[in-house]
N, C-alpha and C positions, 0 to 999 in steps of 0.2 A: 649477922650470922645467927642461925638457930640450929646449933649442933645437937644431935641426939646421942651420938656415940663418938667419943674421942679416945684414941689409944696411942700410947707412946711406943715408938719403934726406934731402934738404933739407926742412925744415919750412916750410910756407907759412902757418902759424899756430902759436900756442902749443899744445903738446900735453902733457897730463899723462901720468904713468906708467900702464901697463896699460890703454891705450885702443885700440879698433879704429880703424885709420886707412884713409883712402882716397886715391887720387890726386886732387889738388885741381883740376887742369886737364888732363885726359887728352889734349887736342889740342895743348897747348903745352909741357908739361913733365912731369917725373916727381916733382915736389914732392908732399908729403903733408900732410894735415890730418886732424883728427878726423872720423870718419864722422858723418853727420847723418841718414841715412835707411837703411832696410833695402834700398834699391835701389842704394846707392852702390857703385862699383867698389872693393871692399876690397883692401887690399894685405896687411895683417897686423895685428899687435898690437905696441904700443910696449913697450920694456923697462922697467926699474925707475927710469929717470931721466926727469924732465920735460924738455921741450925748448922753447926760445924760438923764435919765428918767425925764420927765416933761419939757424938752427943746424942741425946734422945730427942726425937722430933715428935711433936703432937700432930697426929693425923686424924682429920675428921673423916669418919667412915660412913656415916649416914646423917641425913638432915639437910639443912640449907647451909652451904659454905660460901666463902668468898674465894674467887679464883682470878688470876691475872690472864687477860686475853692476849693471844698472839696474832689476832686478825679481827676482821669485822664479823660480828655475829648479830643475829636478830633474836628477840625474845622468843622462847619456845624451841630454839634450835638445839639439836642433840650435839654434845661436845665431846671431842677427843683431844689428844695432846699433840703438840708440835715438838720439835727437837730440843726445846728449852723447858719443857714441862708446863708451857702455857696452854690455855684452852683455845681450840679452834673448832670450827664447824666440822662435824663428821659428815663427809660427803661419800655416800655409798658408791662403790665400784663393783661391777659385775663379778660375782663369785669371790669377793674379797671380804674377809671378816676383819673387823677392827674393834678395839675396845672403846667403850663410851663411858665417860665419867658421869654424865648426867645431862640435865636440860637447863638451858639458860633461862633465868627468870627476868632478864633485862637485856636490852640491846647494848652494844658497845663496840669500841674499836681497839686496835692493838695498844696495849699498855694500860687500858682501863681495868679496874677490879670490879667484877660484878658478882651477884649472887647466882648460885647454881644449885638446883635440886639434885643431890647426889643419887645416882642410879648406877653405881660403878660396877655392877655385875653384868651389865648389859653388853651384848655384842651386836654389832650392826653388820648386815650382809646386804650388799647390793644385788640387784636382780639382773 
């Protein structure tokens, strides 16, 4: 990992290490929870420690982070989240916007932990 910005957020749910997280209630708080869809408002990726609900979670916002994969990816692929907060390939669909956490810096398969260059403000739209 080569983090350049880490911030602590209160966890609104239990969060495992190396998961993509989202704001759990964007209108009422800045608490985070594991991402559950590719359209969630991603915040970043959790660090190497699991976090219990109510505890503070270290979230990497920029830099190179480690993330758990939910499927097969190739190096250079843009990544989004699956239902468990794991990274999967962002596959563009016509007229559909999705959140992208960043770019895979290595290939891997489900369950692997790989480096990702965080670009979590990006949205992907298919043509």
